N, C-alpha and C positions, 0 to 999 in steps of 0.2 A: 684493326680493320684488315680484311683479306688483302693478299698481294695484288689481286686484280684491282681492288678499290684503291689501294695505295698508288697504283700506276695512273689513276685518273687524275688529271690536273684541271683546275677550274679557275677562271678569272671572271669576275662579275662586276657590273655597274648597272645603273638604271636603264641603260640603253643598249647594253651588249653583254653577252655571256658566251664563252667558249668552253667546251668541256670535252675531254677525251672520252669516247664512248666505251672504252675498255671496262668490262665489268658490268655493263648494262645489257639487259636482254629485251625488255618490253618497251622501253621508252623510245628507242630508235631515232628516227628523223626529227621527232618532236623535242628531243633533248635540249637544244639551244633555246627554244621557245619556253620550255618549262623552267630552265635555269634563269631566264630573264624574268619570268613571272614571279618566281620565288625570291629573287634578289629585290625586285620592286616591292613585294609584299613585306619582306623583313624590314626594309627601310621605312615603309609606311607605318608599320607597327612599332617602330622605334627599337627593334631588336638588333643588338650588335653580335651578329653571327659571323664566324670566320668562314672563309671559302671551304675549309674542310667540313665544317658543320653543315653548310648548305649542300655540299656534295653528299654527305651522309644522309640527309633528308631525302635527296633524290634517289639514292641507292635503296633506301627503305621503301619509297614509292614503287620503284622498279620491282623489288621483291614481293611487295604486296600484290601487285598485278600479276606477277609471274606465278605465284603460288595460290592465287585466288580460288581457282576451281578445286584444287586439292584440299584446301582448308575452309572453303566457303567463307571468305573474309569480308567481301563487300559486294553489293549489287552494282556498284559503279565500275565500269570497265574502261571508260575514256580517260586517258592519262591527265589531260588538263582538268577535267571535272573532278577527278580523284585528288589531284593536287590541291585544288581550291577547297573542296568540301571535306576533305580529310586532313591534309597536312596544314594548310593555311588556317583552316577553321580552328585547329588545335593551337597553332602558334598564337592566335589572337588572345588567348587567355593568359599566356605566360607573363606579360608585364603586370598582371593583376594578382598573381599567386603569392600568398604569404610564403615565408621561408620555412624550411623544415622537411623532414622525411615525409614521403608522399605515398598514399595508397590510391590506386585507381580501380574502382569497383565496376565490374562488367566491362572490362577493358577491350574485349573483342580482339581485334588485330593489334592492339597496343595503342589505342587512341583514347585519351591523349598521352598515356604513360611513356611510350617510346619516344614520341615527339619531344616531350618535356625533358626526358633523359638525354637526348641528343643535344638539346640547347643548353641544358644546365647539368654538366657532368659532375658537379659537386653535390648534386642532390640524389639521394637514394630513392628510386622509384619502384614500388611494388605494383606489378600488373596482375590483377586478380580476375579470374573468370572461371566459371564452372565448366566451360567447354574445353575439353582436353585437347582437341585438335588445334584450336586457336592458341592455346598456351604453348603447344609444341612449335607453332610458327614463331611465336615471340622468342622462345629459347633459341631457335635456329637463327633468326635474324639478329638477335643480340650477340650471339657468338660470331656471326659473319661480320658484324660491324664493330666488334670489340666494345660493346656497351656493358662495361663491368658494373655500372650503377643501376642496371635493370634486374629486378628479381621477379621472374614469372612464377605464379602459383596457380595451380588448378584446384579451385575450391569454391564452394558457396560462401558468401560473406558471413552467413550465420554460423559457419564452422570455423571462422578465422578469428583468432583472439589476440593478435598483436595490435599495439596502439601506434598511431601516427599523428604527426602534427598537422598534416594537410590531407584531406580525402577528397578526391575528385570523382566525377562520373558524368558521362554523356548518354548513359543507357536508360535512365529512369524517366518515364513519362510523368510520374507524380513526385513532386518535391517532398511531400510528406512521407512517401514510401522510402525515398533516399535517406532522409534524416533518420527514420526509424531503424533502418538496417545499419547505417554508418555510425551512429552515435556510440555504440559499444566499443568501436575501434578508434575513437577520437581521443587523443591525449588531452590532458588538462590545458586549457588555454588554446586549443587547436581550432582549426577552421575547416568547415565543409564548403566545398566549391562545386556547385552544380552547373553544368553546361546545359543551357536551355535554348530552344528556338524563341518562341514568344515568352514574354515575361509571365511569371506565375499569376494565376487568378487571385483576386483579393481574398477569396475565402480560404485559399491555401495559406496565404501569408498571415491571415488573422489567426488561424489555428496554431501556427508556430510562434506567433509574436510574443506570447506570454513568457516563453522559455528561451527564445533565441533572439539575438541581435542580428539583423539582416541588412545586407547592402546589395542592391541590384545595379549591375554595371551593364550598360548597353554597349555591345561590342560592334566595332566597325571592321568587318572581315573583308579585306581587299578582294575584289572581283566576285563577291557573293552578295546577291541582292536580297536574300532571305534574312529575316530577323534573327538576331543572335544575342543572348544575354548570359551573363555569369552571375549566379546568385551565391553570395558569400555569407555563411552563417557561423556564428560563434555563440556559445552558451552565455547567457547573462549571469552577472554576479559570480564570476569565477575569480 
């Protein structure tokens, strides 16, 4: 982590958070509120994150908003909304993820790859996107935050030939399309984990059911009232 980030000290509980603003640019006066929201969310989700990890998540959010215009990272500019809809939304899947090396297809600004990497430093997370500018942002933020377990790659998934034990994405509207492009990169016995809003339609599930074992997890994302689901798929008879 950068020297400025290392100088930032944070103490959190469910009703109080104090944080040194050194190293932050965009979060400003909302920083204590954001730290409290994040601390409460991690507790609700059952995540055991250190103060340093929560600090790193806030630094990531700060940089996401700082570089948003330059890299066209997100349509959300309000810090609290971005915290909930990006950071906490991604945090909600972590308790449900299988173990193993992870590929995030269509990662954009690193969602969920960078969030997972911050929370699970023992897991290698490959962030894949065909957008060169967004991959440059991930390289920059990974260096700034000392995320040695993030591997940013600018490529289309069809041109990528490494295999992984877990493949995630929140970029695909169609579950069938995600499965089709992800399957060649899935290790034997691995799992596809698709982040979805509403649960997939029955016709989508029926198309996949002959070859894939599927589990639908309804997610409770703190402070988010929209529907969220995680669809976990593994090939049958492996």
